[in-house]
C-alpha positions, 0 to 999 in steps of 0.5 A: 899695132893692133892684133889681127882679127881683134875688133875695137869692141873686143879691145875695150872689153877688159876696161869695161869688165874691170869697171864692172867687176870693181863697181861699188854696188857689185862689190857690196853684193859680193861682200854682203854675201860673204859676211852673211854666209860667215855669220849664218854659216850658210853656203846657200847665201854665199852661192846666191851672192856669187850668182848675184855678183855674176849676174850684175857683171853680166848685166853691165856687160850687156848694157850699151849705156854702161859701155858708153859711160865707161868708154867716155869716162862719165858715170851717173851718180846715185839718183833720188826720186824728185819732190812730187810737188814739183811734178806736173803730171798728177799720176806721176806725183801719186806714184812718187809718193807711193814709192817714198811711203813704201820705202819709209815703211820698209825701213821701219820694218827693218829697224827691229829685225834681227841680224839674220833677217837683215843679212838675208835681205842685204842683197835684195835691198841692193836690188831694191836700190837699183829699182828705185834708181830706175823709178827715178829715171822713169819719173823723169822720162814720164814727166818729159812725155807728159809735158809734151802731150799737154801741148798737143791736141789729138782730136785736132789732128784727127780733125785735120786728117778728116778735113784733108781727106774731104778736100782730096775727095772733092778736089777737081784738079789732079795735082791739088788732089795729090797735095791734099792726099800728101797732107793727109798722109803727113797728118796720119804719120803725126797722129801715129807718132803722138799715139806712140808717145802717149802709149809710152807715157802710159807704160811708164806709169804702169811700170811705176805702179808695179814698182810701188806695189812691189815695194809696198809688199816688202814690209809684210815679207820682212815680218814674215821672214822674222817668223820663219826658220832658217831653211824657209828664210833662205828659200824665201830670200832667193825667191825675193831676190829673183823677183827683184832681179827680174823686175830690174831686167824687164824695166831696164829693157823698157828704159832702152825702148824709151830712149827713142822718145828722148827728144820729141819733135813732132810738128802740130 
């Protein structure tokens, strides 16, 4: 018998918390921090790792998607960026190419980096992998929105609004006038929906541009890390990890708003 005062959501909390606490990425973050701290005898790295682990668990617990996946028994596998040549939207193709090229450049910069730098970058790279998965989902959603917008004509809808307005103004019969006004209102709602969809597509592109720009700046930061002393390296690493974590949070919130556009059904 269920305890009184305990909600169904609260009863599921241990299951969700357990999955998050034992999640592969979360455990890698904790393990990497422990190994990096031991190798460099650095308490700040251990503290940053612990904070990052706690933040990842907290993020999972705050995510409705994570709850749904856990309670349904389904979980998404690793996501990879699509082949840009298979995308219809040219700006999405450019964004995917930029992200891919930035990732390759970062890998080249890390190849010759000493172990200390790689240890410092470990947690940031995990955040970066999460960011790339978010980029992959954004590309899929952006392509969906772009494909839909290619099937509609905003100017045609605006012309239909003007036509319905003119017909309502010239109608002599009150009932006919009311029907024309109703048609105009329906077209205005349609136009508002289309404008919202187009704005969401632009925001997808803007977020992908931000991800690409951030990744393109990382190789130079790796090189700079190699030239700094240990204290400066720890400070810079903390700033970098905080930046990537903040981006993941902001783009994750944007992903939630995009779910309202998952199935576009607007009559033209």
